[in-house]
N, C-alpha and C positions, 0 to 999 in steps of 0.2 A: 277644645282649642286646646286642652293640655294635650290629649290622645293624638290632635295634627302636631303638633311640637315633637312627643316626642316618636312618632312615625318619623319625620323628617330627622330628625338625631341618628336613628336607627338607619336610616336608607344614605346618611352622610356617612355613618361608623363602616356598616358592610362597604360601600366604595372605598375607603379607607384602607380596608381588612385585604382585599382583594388581590391589591397586586405587591402585598404582602405575605402571604402567603404561603406559611414554613414546609419546606421540603421534607414530607411525610409521607406516606402513603396512605392510601384514598381510603382505608377501609378502618383507620385511627384515626381519621380527625371529622370534623361535621361536615367541613365542604370539599374532601380530599383536593390533593393537588393539579393546579393549571399547569400541564409540562409544559405548554405554548409559553408563557414567561421567560423572558432570557435570564436567566438566573446562572448563579456559580456555583450555587451548594446543589446539584442534582444529586442525587443519592440511587445509582441506577438496580442496585440490588434490592430497591426498598420500593423504591418508584411504580406505579401503576399508569400503564400506558392504557387509551381506550383501543377499544377493538379497532375499529379505521385511523389509526393514526398513518398510516404509511399514505394517503392520500394528502393527509393534511400536511404530513412532512415534505413530499411533493411540491406542492403547490407552496409553502413557503420557500422550498430551495430555487422555483421560480420566480418567484417574485424578490427574492434577495438576487438573480443573476440578471434580472430586467435591470435592476436599480444599480449596479455595478457599471461605474463609464468603462472598465477595461475588456475588451473583447477579448477571444478565444484565440483570437491571431496574434493579438498583441503580449499573449504570456513571452512569448520566444524572442521581443524584443527585449526584454532585459534581461536575458543572457548574455554571457559577454560574446564575442567574437570567435568565429570557429577561429583553432590556429592555424598559422600558415603551415605549411609542408615546407620545406624547402629542401630539395632533392636535387641534386645534379644535372644539367639538361641534357649530357650525355648519358646515364644512367638506364637501365631497364626500367625502372621504376618510372619517372620521367616520357619514355618511350610508350609505355603500355597506358600513360594518364593519358597524353596527349591524341592515342587513337581513340580511346573511350572518349574525350572531346569529339572528337571528329566522327562520332558516330558510327567509325570502320570496324568489322567484324572480326573477330581473331582471326591468327593468322595458323595455317593446318601444318602440327609440327612436320619436322622433315626427317621422315623416316627412308631415306636411302644407307645409310652407312648400317643400318642393319637387313640391306638384302643381297642379295649375293650375284648381282645382273653380270654380262658378260660384257666386251666392249661394243658400243651397238655395231650395226653395218657397215656404216661407214667409217668405222676406226679398228676394224678389224684386224690389221695389215699395222694399226699403229705400234710401236713396242711401251710408250709410255701410258695408254691407253690400258693395255694389259699389266701394266709394272702397279699401276693402282688398283686393278683391278684383285690384284693376286693381293696387292697390301690390305685391301679392305679384308681380302676372306683371312687373311692370320690375324689378323684384328678379332673379326667376330669367333675364329676358332679360339685364340687367347680370353675372350671374353665366358664363350662357353666355357673355356674351360676352370676358369674366374668362377662360374658358377657352378662346377660341379665340386669345387673346394669347397664351396660355403655351403651347397644342401651336405655333404659328409661332417663337416664341420658341428652343421643342427641337428643332424640326425645322433652325434657324439654328445653336446651338450644342452643345445636348446630344451630339451624334457626338466633338464635341472634348474637353467634360467627361471623356463616355465614357470615350475612349480615356486621356486624363491618369489616371480615376480607375484604369483596368485597369494601367498601365505603374506606378505605385504599387504595388497589387498583388502585380503581379507583381517590383516589389523588393521586395518586404517579406518576399514569399516564400524568393527566393531568399537574404536575411537570416536568418530563421529559418533554413534548410536549413541553412546554412555553420554557426549555432554549436549546431544538429543536431550536426552532422558532427563538430563540435570537442570535442564532449560526450562523441559517440561514440568518439571517440581518444582523450583523457582515460582516459577510462573502461578502453576498452580496455589502454594502457599503463599502469593502474594493475592491474589484473587480470594482463597481465603478470610487471610486478613481482614481487609479491605469490605468483604460481605459484614464478616462478625464487628467490626469498627460499625459500620452505615447502620446493620441491623441494632445495634447499641445507641446510634445517633438516632434513627427513627422511633425508639421507644422516648430518649429523651426527648426528642422535640414534639414528641404527639403529647407527651405529659403536658409540658410548657405551654401547647398549643388551648390542649382546652381547658388550663388554668387561664390563660389569656382571652378564653371565649367566657372562662365562666365570670372571672371578673369585668371585662367589659358588659355582661348580662347585667351585671349587678349596679353597674355604672350606670347602663341605662337605667333600670329600675329605680335607683333614686333619682336622675337626671327628672321619669315621669312623676315621682313624687314630688319632687320640689316645684314640677310645672303645674302637678293637681291643687299642692297647698296656695302655690300665688294667685291661680284660677281662683282659688277658693276664698282668701285675703279681696284679691278684688272685688267680688260678691260681693263679700261682708260690707265693704266700706263704701 
């Protein structure tokens, strides 16, 4: 009877100990870490995950998603409504938005002003038609002269401007690379600090848990001895 009582106490004690397992590495504790428990004191640098952890994690995520009342399509409902774009009704933006809403195709750009077409046969004797054609030719000639001037200016000043632009871009790249390197250094230093802190905490937790297990074992031994003495006392009476 004493042995049965001690076994019952030990089973209840193990059941009590399981949900309160300390977050230490499996190699430093008698029972290891039950990583499926929802604990807030996880130590990712010292916790040891089982080999088949990925299917279990996917199963937990799937179960959590099944229990959620919110569906995937409901996430957009929490966002504020889209901002109303108020544009003038006669503006080009409003006209383009109307065209898209109506499903109309985009208009082909008008290239008549870039052509040097003579008046049609029906207007070859029309002075106004010839005047419009001549004005169009003069405008295109002036445009070509402007292009020539721009090309001459580009030949003279563009190389220096391009080299200055490249120098500025290279300086910006160097600055961004330095910022990225500083961020990586800071991140690595933070990770190293966390790892050292967690390794120190894991050792402390391991020592405390081993002490707790030893104390619990002593308590079980004392309880078993008390039960044994009570059984002997009852038999003596």
